[in-house]
C-alpha positions in Angstrom: -27.4 -70.3 -45.0 -24.2 -68.5 -45.9 -23.5 -64.7 -46.4 -22.8 -63.1 -49.7 -19.4 -61.9 -49.9 -20.3 -58.3 -49.9 -21.6 -58.8 -46.2 -18.6 -61.0 -45.0 -16.3 -60.0 -42.3 -12.7 -59.3 -43.7 -10.5 -62.2 -44.6 -7.5 -63.2 -42.5 -5.7 -61.8 -40.6 -8.7 -59.7 -39.6 -11.2 -61.6 -37.4 -13.0 -58.6 -35.9 -14.9 -55.9 -37.6 -15.0 -52.2 -36.1 -17.3 -50.0 -38.2 -16.8 -46.4 -37.3 -19.5 -43.7 -38.1 -19.1 -40.0 -38.9 -20.1 -38.9 -35.4 -17.7 -41.2 -33.7 -14.9 -40.3 -36.0 -15.6 -36.6 -35.4 -15.5 -37.1 -31.5 -12.5 -38.9 -31.6 -10.8 -36.3 -33.7 -11.9 -33.7 -31.3 -10.4 -35.8 -28.3 -7.3 -36.1 -30.3 -7.2 -32.3 -30.7 -7.5 -31.7 -27.1 -4.4 -33.9 -26.3 -2.6 -32.0 -29.1 -3.6 -28.6 -28.1 -1.4 -29.2 -24.9 1.6 -30.1 -27.1 1.7 -27.3 -29.4 2.0 -24.7 -31.0 2.4 -26.4 -34.2 3.7 -25.0 -37.5 1.3 -27.2 -39.6 0.0 -30.6 -40.3 1.3 -33.2 -42.7 -1.5 -35.7 -43.7 -0.5 -39.1 -44.6 -3.0 -39.7 -47.7 -5.7 -40.9 -47.9 -6.6 -41.9 -44.5 -5.1 -38.9 -42.7 -7.0 -36.3 -44.9 -10.3 -36.2 -43.0 -8.7 -36.3 -39.5 -6.3 -33.7 -40.6 -9.2 -31.3 -41.7 -10.8 -31.7 -38.3 -7.7 -31.1 -36.4 -6.7 -28.1 -38.5 -10.0 -26.6 -37.7 -9.8 -27.5 -33.8 -6.3 -26.3 -33.6 -6.5 -23.3 -35.8 -3.8 -24.5 -38.2 -3.9 -23.3 -41.8 -0.6 -24.8 -43.2 -1.5 -28.3 -44.4 0.6 -30.6 -46.6 0.4 -34.2 -47.7 2.8 -37.3 -47.7 1.2 -39.6 -50.5 1.6 -43.2 -49.7 -0.1 -46.4 -51.0 0.2 -49.7 -49.1 -3.1 -51.4 -49.2 -4.9 -52.9 -52.2 -7.9 -55.3 -53.1 -6.9 -58.7 -51.9 -8.7 -60.1 -55.0 -11.0 -59.1 -57.7 -14.3 -58.0 -56.1 -13.3 -59.1 -52.5 -14.1 -56.7 -49.8 -10.9 -57.8 -47.7 -7.9 -55.7 -48.1 -4.2 -56.7 -47.9 -1.2 -54.6 -47.1 1.0 -54.5 -50.3 4.3 -52.9 -51.3 4.7 -49.3 -49.9 4.9 -46.7 -52.7 5.8 -43.0 -51.9 4.0 -41.0 -54.4 4.9 -37.5 -52.8 7.0 -36.6 -49.9 7.6 -33.3 -48.1 10.6 -31.0 -47.5 12.3 -31.0 -44.1 12.6 -33.3 -41.1 9.0 -32.5 -39.6 10.1 -30.2 -36.8 7.2 -28.5 -35.4 4.6 -30.5 -37.5 1.8 -32.9 -36.8 1.9 -35.8 -38.8 -1.5 -37.3 -39.0 -3.0 -40.6 -40.0 -6.4 -42.3 -39.3 -4.6 -45.4 -37.9 -1.3 -47.2 -37.5 -1.6 -50.8 -38.2 1.3 -53.0 -38.7 3.6 -49.9 -38.5 4.9 -50.6 -42.0 3.7 -47.1 -43.4 4.7 -45.3 -40.2 8.3 -46.6 -40.1 8.8 -45.2 -43.6 7.0 -41.8 -43.0 8.9 -41.4 -39.5 12.2 -42.0 -41.3 11.1 -39.2 -43.7 10.1 -36.9 -40.9 11.9 -37.9 -37.6 11.0 -34.7 -35.8 7.3 -34.6 -36.6 4.8 -35.5 -33.7 2.9 -38.6 -35.0 -0.8 -38.6 -34.0 -3.4 -41.0 -35.1 -7.0 -41.6 -34.1 -6.6 -45.5 -33.8 -3.5 -47.6 -33.1 -3.1 -51.3 -33.0 -0.3 -53.0 -31.0 2.3 -53.6 -33.7 2.2 -50.0 -34.6 1.6 -48.3 -31.1 5.5 -47.7 -30.3 5.9 -45.7 -33.7 2.8 -43.1 -32.7 3.3 -40.1 -30.4 -0.4 -39.6 -29.6 -3.5 -41.6 -30.2 -7.1 -42.1 -28.8 -8.0 -45.6 -29.2 -6.2 -48.9 -29.4 -7.8 -51.8 -31.0 -6.5 -55.3 -31.5 -4.3 -56.4 -34.3 -7.0 -58.5 -35.8 -9.5 -55.9 -36.1 -10.4 -54.2 -39.5 -11.5 -50.7 -38.9 -14.2 -49.6 -41.3 -14.0 -45.8 -41.7 -17.2 -43.9 -42.9 -15.5 -42.8 -46.2 -15.2 -46.5 -47.1 -18.7 -47.6 -46.6 -22.1 -47.1 -47.8 -25.6 -48.0 -46.3 -26.7 -51.5 -47.1 -28.8 -54.3 -46.2 -27.6 -56.4 -43.3 -28.8 -59.9 -42.5 -30.2 -60.1 -38.7 -27.9 -61.8 -36.5 -30.3 -64.6 -35.8 -30.6 -65.5 -39.5 -26.8 -65.6 -39.9 -26.5 -68.5 -37.6 -29.0 -70.8 -39.2 
């Protein structure tokens, strides 16, 4: 018995699925805040949209930062019409920020291949780049992160999910 597409694990190059709930995300953002508190003070936060928006809000609260800006970047798109799997496409900068990032936190939810991170680091070379999750290809580009996951893992953030029926594991193998 095969799974419907909506329940399938993401397509190549992602072989593992890592769902993250709101509670876990919040705990990891607080852990990131503890590490960043020691490295401050910070002038402000620059969130990489869209994934960096929620972590930036939590960090802003925990670090008592009021100045928040965004770098608006697109790099992921739907792999095929109606497919759940995502693919990394052409990088587009929709909005940048002034300056070199000195004294600022640059925040994203994760660093994957490093494609977005390289471009944003070139724009803001003096910013301190912080993410919750880091994959091996992107780790060297991040200054601070909480959890490293394998390159072949698709992280499912809570803002990308909705509750749905899941086939029991025993039934999937029949």
